N, C-alpha and C positions, 0 to 999 in steps of 0.2 A: 133395391128392388127385388121383388119375389123371384123373378125369373133368373136373376143373377145368382141368388143363393141356390136355386135348383141346379143351375149349370155347374156351380162350384162342387156340388155333391155328386155330380154325374160320374166323373172318372178322375183318377189321380193325375197330378200335373208333372210336367218336366220342363227343363229350362234350357235356353240357348241364347247366346249373345251375338250381336252383329252391329256393324257401323253403317253410316250412310252419309250422303252429301246433301247440300242445300236442296230442299224439296220444292216442288211446284204444287200448289193447292188446286185440284180440279174444280171446275164449275159444275153446277147442277148435280151435285152428288146425291146418290140414293144408296141406302144400306138396308137390305131386306133379308129375311130368313128364307131358306129353301129346304124342301124335304123331298124324299124319294121313297117309293114303295115298290115291293116286289112280291107278287102273289098275295096281296093284301097285308103284307107285313112291312113294318118300318125298316127300310134298308139303308137310309142315309139322311144326314142333316147338315146344314151349313149356312154360310153367309155369302151374299152376293153384293159387291160394291161396284157402282158404276159412276162415271163422271166424264167430263170432257175438258179440254184445255182451250185457251184462246186461239191456238194454232190449228184447232180442228181435230185434235187427237181424241178419239173415243176410247175410253178405258172400261174394261169389264173384268173384274177380279172375282174369282170363285174359290172359297175355302170350304171344303166339305170333309166329312168322315163317313165311311161306309162299312157295312158288314156284308161279306159274301155269303152265298148259300152254304159254303163249307164251314162258316162260323168265323173265319179269319177277318180281321178288321184292319183298316188302313185309312190314311188321310190323302186327300188330293188337293193340290194347289194349282189353279189354272189362271193365267194372265193373258188377256187379249188386248192389243193396242192397235187401232186402225185409224187412218186419217180419212175423214169424210171429204168426198169430192164436192166442192162448192162452186157456185156460179152466181154472181151478183148477190152474195150473202145468203143464198138458198141452197140446201143440199141437192145434188144432182141425182135424179131418180132413174131407175131402169126397171120396167115392169112393175112400177109402183114401189120399188124398194130402194133404199139409200145405197149409193155406190161408194166405193172406197178406193183410194190411191195406193199404189204399191210403194211403201216407204222402207222396205228392207225387212228381212226376217229378224225375229227376236231370237237372239242366240242364248241369252240367259235372262232369268227373271227371279225375283225373290219378294217375300213379304215378311214384315215383322211389326210387332207392336212398337209403340213409340219408345218404350223403355227397353226394348231389345229382344223380346221373346220371338223365337222362330221355331217352326216345326223341325223335327229331326228327319232329314231327307234320306230315303233309301237309295243305296247305290244302284246304278243302272236303271233307275226308275224315272228318268226324265225324257222328255221329247220336245222337239221344236218343229213347228210347222208354220211357215210364213208369219202371219201376225199373231200366232198363239204359242204359248210355252206352258208345259204342264209337268209337274213332278208328283211322285207318290211319296207319302210321308208316314212316319210312325203315328199311330192312332192317338194315343193319350197326349203327346206333345202338340198335335194339331188342335185337340180340344183345349189344351192349356192356352194356346195362342188365341183361340176364339174367345175364351173367357176374358183375356186381357184386352182384346179389341173392343169388347162391350164396355170397358171402363176407360179407355184412353184412345187417342188417335193412333193411326197406324200408317206405315210407309210401304210403298211398292217401288221396287227398282227394276228397270228394264235396260238391257244392253243389246244394241244392234251391231256394235262394232267391238270386237274382242279387245282391242288395244285402247279403246276410248272409255271415258267415264260412264257410269250408269246414269240414266235419266231417272230421277227420284221424285215420286209423287206422294203428297201427304193427304190422307183422307181424314177429315175431321167431323164427318157427319155421324151423329149418334143413332142407335137403333131405337125406334119408337116402342112404346109399351106393348102395342098389339103385336108387332113383329118379334119382340123379345119373348112374349108369351108363346107365340107360335114355335119359336126355336126351343124354348124350355120343354114344351109338350113333346116336340119331336125327339129331343135327346132322352127324355124319360122313356118314350116308347122304344127307342133304339136300344137303350140299356136293357129294357125288359126282354126284347127280342134276343139279345145276346145271352142273357141269363137263361132263357128258355132253351136256347140251343145247347148251352153247356149242360143243362140238366138231362137233355136227351142223349148227349154224348156219354154221360156218366151211367146211363142205364145199361 
């Protein structure tokens, strides 16, 4: 696909290996491109994967790369997992919004392509808050993993108990051509913004 070749040419790749346990395949999966702007300039691009399990766990996984105003670049991996409050098979609402049960904090989370690519995580760049877990990562290795995800399934691991095994989820939804084009354009614009910033720095 055209957008795959564009992504391959965006930035250099890096590699990381990881293992996993038997995965659960989420239902109602969606994989979409996301983009961010700052003062009219492309400042970030990424992928969002969502899905749910038979037990009512709602998953929201965000894989993004950003450029700061200073010109520095980095990746962000964010994993959110919440259990929907249900009654008689229908979500319980409060002020028109879905409510969620407290099922424990996410202590650790990870994401990797099916063949093992993971982003290189920065030390002291992680945070855990209730149902969400976020880490900052090296820019090009995050791009490398995003490219891999466009070609193969990927896994997400969540750990709520330090001594227990990870809950592992397998996402097998592919990105549509329209969303792939959106991501490709975003990455081209982001690279242009990075190059323009470097040129200004060199003056």
